[in-house]
N, C-alpha and C positions, 0 to 999 in steps of 0.2 A: 089435806095435801103439800105439796109442795109451791112456794111461792115463783114462779116458775119469773116473771120478770124481775125479782130481785136478786134470783141466782142469778141470769144471764148475765145482768148491769157487774154482780161481783166475778163472775168467768171471765168476762170479756172485758173487764177493765171502762167499763161505762157509766154516764151516770144514768140511775134511773129515769128521768126524762127522757131519753133518747130510746130508750128501751123500750116505751111507753109508746111512742109518739110513731118508731117506727114499726112497730107491731100493730095499732090504730090504723098506719096508713096503707100497710098489707090487708087488713081487713076490710079496708074500703074498698079494693080491689086494684091499689097501686103496683106498678110493676118496680122493679128495683132498679133499670136505667132512669125513669123517670122518680122515686126517688131520689136517687143517687145526686141526679144535674138540677132538678127544681124544688125539691123540699130539703133545702141543707139547714134552712133557719129550724127547722120541726126537729131534726135528727144530728143537730151539733157537727151537720158537714162530714157524718157518717159515709163512706166511700163503700163502691160495689161489693169489693173481697168483705169488707166489714158487715155488710147488710147480709149479702148470702150466710156469711158465719152465723149470723145472729140468727137468720131463721132456717138454716140447719137445724143448729140444737135446738132450737125451738120447739121445731118439727119431732125430735128426737125426746125432747123431754112432756111433749104432749101426748107422742103415743106411750110413753114407759107410766102414763098419769093413769092413761085409759085401760093399760094391763093392771095396772097394779087394782082396778077396781074389779075386774074380773077374778083377782087371785082373790082378792078380800072376800068374796062372796062366795068363790068355790069351795076356800076353806072354813066358813062362817057356816057354808051350809053341812059342812063335814062335823060342826059343831067341835071344830079342835083349835079355833082362833082364840088366842088369849090376848091379853093387853100388851104384853112384852113382844109379842109376835106383828100383832098390828101395829106396832111402834114403828118396828124395826122395816115394815116393810113400805109404810107411811115415810120413812123419810131416807129410802132406797133413791141412789142418784143414777143407779148404772143398772142397766137391761143384764150383764150377767149377774150379778150381785142378788138382784131381785130374783130371778130365776133358781138361784142357789135355794133361795129361803124355802122358792115352791117344793122344793123338789121331793121333801118328804110326802107330799100330800101330792102331787101331782097322780090323774089314774095311770095304772101302771098292769101289764099282763104279771100272771101269776107269778110270782119269785119264790126261790127257794124259802127266802123269808115268808113271802103268805102261806104256803104250803106248812111250814113249819107252823105258823100261826092256827092255822085250821085246824092241825093235832094238839090245837093246846097248848103250846108249847111257852109262849110270850111272858106266862107269871114264873117259871122255870130263868129265861132271860132277865127278869129283873129281879129275879132274886142273887144271880150269879152278878146284875151290876149293882146290885148293895152292900155286895160282898167287899166290892170293888171300889167303892165309894168308901165305907167302912173300912178303913183300913187298920189291919193288926187282927180281924174277926176270921177265926178260922173255920171251915168247914169242908164235910166231904160233899165233894160235888158229884160224884158216880152214886154217894147215896142219897141224895136231894134227886138226880135226876132218876133213878128207880124208881121213883113215885110218879111220875109220869107214862112207865111204861106202861101200853095199853094196845091190846090186840085189833080193837073196833078202831083205834083211829091211825092205826099201822105204825105204833112207835112198838118196837120187837126189844128191844134192848135200850142200857141207860146212855152207853154211847149216842146210841141213834136220838134219844133226846136229846143230849149235850153237841151233837153236828146241830141238830135244828135252832139251838138256844145260840150258839155260835153266828145260825144262817142270820138270825134275826139281830143281833146287835151287829153283824158286819154289815148289815144293811142301814143300822142307823149309821154308823160313823161312818160311810159313803158319804149320804147323802145332808152329811153335816157341814152346812154354809163355812163356817171360820176354816174349816179343816179343807176344804176345797178351795178355798181363795187361796190359799198359804203355799198349798201345792202348785197350784197354777202359777202361781207369781215365781214358783221355786225353780217350775221346767221352763219362764219367760227367761229366767236372768243364768241360771246354771244349765241349763239341758243343752247336750250339742246335735244338730242333724248330721246323719249320716246317710246316704244312701249307695247303692252299684246298682250297676249295668248288669240287669238278665244275663244268663247265661248262653239266652237264643243270641245275642249281639256282641261278636267276637272285636276285639280291639280294633278302634279305628273306621267303625262301620255304621255309626249313629252320632247326628249331630248335639247329644249328649256324653258326650265321651269327659268331658271336664268333670261330668256329675259320676265317673264311674267309681272312684273313691274315696270320696268326697266327704269331709267333716267343718262344720262350722258352728260357733256358738248359737244358739236361737235367736238370742238377744241383737248379734252381730250381721246375720244375714240380710245382706240386701236386696230389695226389691224385685229386682231381676232374676235374681237367684233363686226366690223364693217363686216365681212365676212359672219358672224354667223346670223346676222339680214335679211343681203340680200338673204340666203338662206330659213331663215326660212321663209319671206314673199315671197320665190318663192312656197317654199312648200305649203304653205297657211295655214299656223299654225299660226303667226303671223302676226301684219300692225305695223309698226312704220313711224313716220314723227317728224318734228321738230319743237317746242314749241319756242315760242320769245315772246318779249316786244311789242304789235301792237299798243299799243301809242306810244313809243318810234319812231316806224316807220315812225309811219303818222307824227309824232312831224316834223322829219326828212324831209318830202316829203314835207311837209307845208315849215319850215323853207327857203327851195331850192329855191319852185318854187314862194310861193306868195310873192307879193311884196305891195301889195295895202293896203291900211287899210280901204277903204270902206266896208263894212260892208258885205254889198247884193254879190260883190263881190267874198271877204272872204269867204263868207258863201258858194258859189257857187263852191268854186276854193276845198274847206275842202269836200266837198260831193264828188266831183270829182278826188281828188287824192285819197280814201278811196276807189272807183269805181275801179281806176288804177291800186293800188295795190291788193284789192282782188282779181278782176276778171283776169287782165294781168301779174302780176308781182310776185303774191307770188307761186303760183302751179310751175312755172316754174323754178323762182329764188332757189326755194327747190329742187328741183331735179338735179340743177345743183350743189347745194353742196351735196347734196348726191350722186354725182352722181364723186365729185372730191375729197369728202372722199373713194369712193370704188377704185377710180385710186391710189389715195395714198395706201391702205390697198392691193390692187395687187402690189402695185410695193415694199411694204415691207415684204409682204408671199414669191412674188416671191424670194426676195433678201435671205429670210430662207430659201428656197427651195435652190438656188442654192449653198447655202453653206452645206446644209447638203448635198448635191449630189456630190458636191467637196472631202466633208469627206469620203463620201463614196467611189468615185468611187478613190481616195486616199489611200484607208484602205492594211494598209501594206501589199502585200504577203507573203503567208507561203511556196512559193518557188517552182519553176516546178520540183515536185519528184514525183517518182508512188506513186497515190494517189485511196483511195478505197472510193466510194460514195456512201451515201447511202440517197434514201428517205425512211423515214419511213412510215408504215401503222400497222393499226392491222388487218382489216377483207383482204383487199386485198394484205396486206405481205409487205414486205420490198424490193423496186429496188434496185440494188446491180449493180453499173456499174465501171470499171475499168480503168485509166487512166494511162497513162507512163510517163513521166518527160516532155514530150512536150505537153501532154492535150489530145494525141492521145488514143483514146476510143479502148479499146482491150477487153474485155468482159463484159457479163449480166448475170447477174442470179436475180432471185427471192426467199427470204426467210421466212419464217413463225414463226419466233420467240416468238409469243404473242397468241399462238392457243396452241393445246396441246402439253402434256414434249417431244412427240417424234418427232414435228416441232422442237423445240425449241433446241432439242442434232443437230438436222442435220442443222438448219440453224447453230449452234455453227463451226460444222465440215466445211460446207461452206466457213464462214469468215475465218477460219484458215487456209484452202487450197489456197484461195485467197493469202491472206501475205503473203504466203511462197512464191506459185509459182511466186508470181511476184515482192516479195521483197517489198511490200507497205511503207512508210514510212509516209505517212498523211492519218487519216480516214475523210471524211467529212460526219454530219450528220444534214439531214433537220432540220429545228425547228417549223416543220409543225404537225399535228396529230402525235400520239405517239414518236413522238422525246424524250423525257426523259426515256422514259419505253426503247427505243432503246438503248439510252445513254448507261441506266444501263446495258441493255445484252451485247452488247459490251465491256462495262466494266469487265463484268466477263470472257466476251473469252480473252481479253487480258493479266489478270492475270492465265491466265494457257501458257504461250507465252514465251521466252527468250528475246525474241525483242520485244520492245514495241513502237509502231508507236502514231506519236502525234495525238491526238485526240480532233476535234473541233467541235461546234454545228453551222451551218453556216445560216444565212438567208434567208430564202428561197421566198420571195418577191417578188414574177413577172415570179420565174422559170417556172409556170404553163404556163404564157402569151409565155415566149420564146418557151415551149417544142411546142407549136399547131400554131407557126408562121410560115410565108413563111422561114425564116433564117434559121431556125431548121427542115424544111421540108426537105432544099436544103441542109445541113449538113449533115445530116443523113435519106434520102430519105425513108429506108429500118427498120427504129428502131421504134417501139410503142412512143407514146407521153412520159411515162412514163418513159420510160428509159434514152429519151431524157432530160429529170427534173434532174434524178440523177445526169447525165454525165453534166448539168449547173451546178449544185450544189457541185459538185467538181471541178470544173474547178474554181469560185467564188474563192476558196480556194486559189487554185494556184495562180491566178493572177485575184484578183477583176476587176480591170479594162480592160483587153483583154474580159472578159466575159460579164460585166454590159452592155458597151456598144450596146451590140447588143435586148437592153430592153428598150422599152419606157420610158425614165427614171421614168414618171407619172404612171406607172406600179412598181415601185421600193420603194414607200413606206415612204420616206422620206419628202412629201409634206404636206402644210396645206389648206386645202379647196384649192386644186388645182383644181378641177373641177368648181370650182366660179371666176377664177379670170379670167383677159384676157388670151384667150389663146394662140392668136397670138403672142404676147411680152412673155409668158408662153415659147411657144414651142422657141421663138428667143435665151433666155436667157439660158436655158437648153441644148440647140444646143451649143450657147459659151462656156458655162461649159465643158461640154465634151470635146471641140476640145481642150482647153485651159488645161486642165490633163492629154489627151492624148499627146499633143505634150511637156508639162512639162518631161512628165517621157519618152517621146521618145520611138518606136519602133521595133521592130525586124524585119527586113524585109523578114528571111527565113523561121518567122512562124507567121505570124499576118494574120488574117482573112481576108478578104474584107470587112469588117462593121468598125473591128479597122482604117484598111486604110485608110478608108472614110472622118476620122475627121483629120487625118494628114493635114497640112498646101501646100494648092495648089494642092491636090491631089482629083478629083470628085470621085462619084460614079461608073462613066465609066473607068477611069484611073485607079482604087484600082483593079476594076475585069481586069483591062489588067496585072497588076502586078500578081495577083494568077495565072492567067492562063501561062503569058508568064514563074512563080516559076516551075509551074508543069509540062508544055513542055522541060525546059532548063536547071533543078535541080537550088538548093542555087544559089542566088546572090554571087558573088565573092568579088567584089566592087562596089560603086556606081552608077562610070559611067555607070554600064551597066543597070542602070535605062533608061537612055538615047535612048535605043534599044523596051523597053516598047513602044508597039504601043500608040499614042497620049500626050505620057510625054515628051513635048517639054522641050526647053532650060529656059521656065519662069515656068512652073511646077516641073522643075528639081532644082530650085534655091532655091522656096519656101521651098520643101519638105526635099530637102538634105540630113540638118543638122538635123533633127529628126528621121532619119533612121539609124538602127544602123544594122551592120554586123558583127556578131562573129567569130572570127577566118577566116576572110578575105583576100584579098590581100594586102591589107593597112592599119595598125594600127591604124591610124585615123577614118578610118568608122566604129568602136565601141562605139565614141566618141561622144559629142556636137560638136567637132566642124566642122565649114562649110568648105564644099571645097574651097571655094574661100580661107580661111587664109590657106591652106596644105603650100602655100609656104614659108608663113610669121615663121609659127612652123618646117618645114624642115629647113629656115636658120639658126633658134636658136639650134636647135639642132646641125648644122652642127659646129657651133659655141662653144657649149657646149662640142663636141666629144661623142654625145652619137648616139647612135642608135636609131631609130624611132621607133623600137619594144620595148624600154625603156623609152616609153613614161614618164613614174611618177619618174622618174629619172631625166626628163625636168625640171620637176616643183620645184624639190627641188633644183637643183644648180640656178634655175630663179631666185632663192626668193633672189639672191645675184647682180643679171644683174640692170641693172638700160633699164628697159624693154621701153622706152621710145625712145628710141635709135632703136627697130622697128616699129615703128610709119613710118605709109603711107597715104598716101591722102586720102583712105580708111578706113584703119584698126588704129583704134583711141586708147589710154589708156581703154577706157572700154571695146573691146570686146579684148582687150588681158588679161588684169583683168579675164575675164569668159576663155578663153584660158585656163591660168594659175592654176584657180581651174577647171575647166576638168581635164587637165591632171593630176591634183594629184590626184588625184581620177579616171581614164579612165571607162567609161564604170559602176563606180556605178548606181543602182538604187535610185532614189532621195527620195523614201518614206522612212517610219518608221519601224522602229524593228517589225517584229511582235510579237502580244501578244494577247490572248485569255482569255475567261472569263470563271472560275471554277463555274458549280453551284452547290448548294448545296447538297450532296443526301438527298434522302427520301421527296426533297419538286420537285413537280410536278404536283399538280394542285392546285387550288387555295383556297381552303379548308385546303391545309397542312400549308399554310402561318399563323403564329401567330404574334399579336402585339408586337413590338420590336425588333423583329427578325434581325440579320445585312446579308443580303446576298450580294452577288458578282453578276455583270449581265453586260449586256454591252447596251449603249446607243446608240436606233433604231432609232428615231429621235430627232429633237430638232425644239418646236415653240417658240412662242412671249413669250408664260405664264411659259414655262415648258420643261423638257425633259422628253421623255420615255423609260423608262429601260425595257428591256427582262433579268430575271428573273428565266426562268426556266419552266413558268406554264401556258403557251399559251395565258397567256392576258400579256401586258406590261405593268407596272406601272408609273403611272406618278410622277415627284417630280417636284412640283410647282414652279417658279421661285423662293417665297420665301422661299422654304427648299433648293435653290442649295448651299447655303452658309452659314458661320454665319456673314455675312454682307449685305449692299443692294445689289441687283443685279439687274443693267440696261437692260442687254442683258444677255439671257440665253445661247448664243454661245462664251462669257467671259470666261465662266464656264468648259462649256462640251461639246463636238463635235459629230457624230455620226459615233460609232463604238469603242469609249471611253470604256474602261473598268473601273465601279465603282464599290465603295460597298457603299449601302443603307442600311436603317433602314425602315421598315414597319410600317406605320403610321395609317394606315385604312384600311380595306377590305371590300367589298360590293358583296359579290357573286350572291345577286339577278342583281345587274347593272350590273356584273362584273366590279368592279374599284376598283385599287390598287392604294393608295398612300403611297407615299415613301418621305423620308428625305437622304440628303447628310449632314445634318447637326450634327455634332460630332460625326462622323466616318471618322474612321483616313483613308484616300484614300492612 
């Protein structure tokens, strides 16, 4: 079988030891964040992206090897496994190639070919095939076929016998791996997708209008267009197919299959090949090509979703400060929740600033009282219905105060999903869903990562055709993204929710629950070693998790850093040599710059880890996320009807797709900056220019109130 580590090393341009050691660490139960951060010496400093790519390809090849064993056994049981076929199967590196080889031997329903074989026509097919191979030998096909006429077997005429023989030969051609591979590649390279809207949908009545008379080369179709075609077909709005040059295809088959120059046999083969292609090959090959492009579109769209989710999860936190969170509303009022500097819920009020003047005055007084009572520093306003009106109301209230809390519009996508979830019910069993929603909005401002991990990523609104892609792959990749972000930032062991802890390297849902239970029963953790007292958290889980958990103001200064406990002795030795106390770790880093760190390397701790330690000690406990920024929406622009062409506005990027970026400009409807309007130069990938959460300046190009579409541009607008 394949030497998988050797193949992976060659394909991924890695050294064999890197592949071998990474696979060994994975087999030992190490997580990707742990390997990437704390086992750099063993992997040659492979990062998370390289490791995930390696493990994905390793899983693919191991699945391939398992499938080969099944296929080899199945063919051997039929007594048809030749040495040549065995070699071909063993050397396969692609699942498609493997299944092509297995196709002639796969159990199948009765076909025209099997029926012909049951009638005893296989020798006739072999005879005709021999005439084709022995070029120049002429024979009467009709005369030979007449020998197979049999009332008993249901062959009434020589013509029927020839048709049966043709069916046998056609199936053999259709199941030839090399022919299928070539035609599949031909469709991918030269085929053209064509689509049309069904007659039931007159022009201008469907969101798939651009696909009414759509044509594009298969190789050039963009992922979002491919997914749109699939969705349109699934919804019954459109149909699509692949057009190609059939004369070329038949000419290719003839050039590969026909050997004889005898006219009668050539004519027979030409008819047979046309039948083989149209009846047995075309539909399945087109389906395979569509599946291939759909798989590619899935992967690219999931990559975009991953990138957007990462940017959203790693959005700069406004900080753990006393916060007033407002979930706006007109008729039902605004739900106001107060959170302290740890995110703890303190008080709830409902106010009605958008009704009678008396109610507005009362609401203003309530807001003032809450700000004064709790020394509010942050105000979070959800960006849903009545958000701009509520924002203006709060602005007017703040103008009457001496102190000015920071007021921010917060994207509330998924807040309603959270408020009705099991997680929210467990967290706030006695609160109404509307109150839970307001709390979630406030906590998103304080620390986006800690709050957003409680919500299914698909509900956050940063995906592209997320319901149309491979759901199993989507879930896997999004979970990996959340895990990566959580471990990149690190988690406060004494404030983290069990949902957040679940994504920490080495911690399962059960262990996360036990950590919270232990914390509630015994008080705050004083040091990382205490984790070993948590039920079901053994030495292996401790090894994987400890470096990603932080303890502020604990017994050991390094417990609030990303330095792993296994390296504490090295840091202590360095501190001793430099005459610096451990609680002055930032001084260690400054002095260490003048020291040759190589003198502190050991068998397990090399220069890469020492460099990481030095970097961490320079700014111990620092949050790696960017500095907090927020958009200021233009006053008086609250609805789509308030927009004017050429108007320049500030907004925040809410989603990035393959074709551009969506920007919230404060009118309850995101505008689209098409990829062609992102910059004054050609842009291949929107993610190179913008990211979710980024504050940008845009110009209004077009407004369609009826369709609720806003076209924006970032060209010639100073950012």
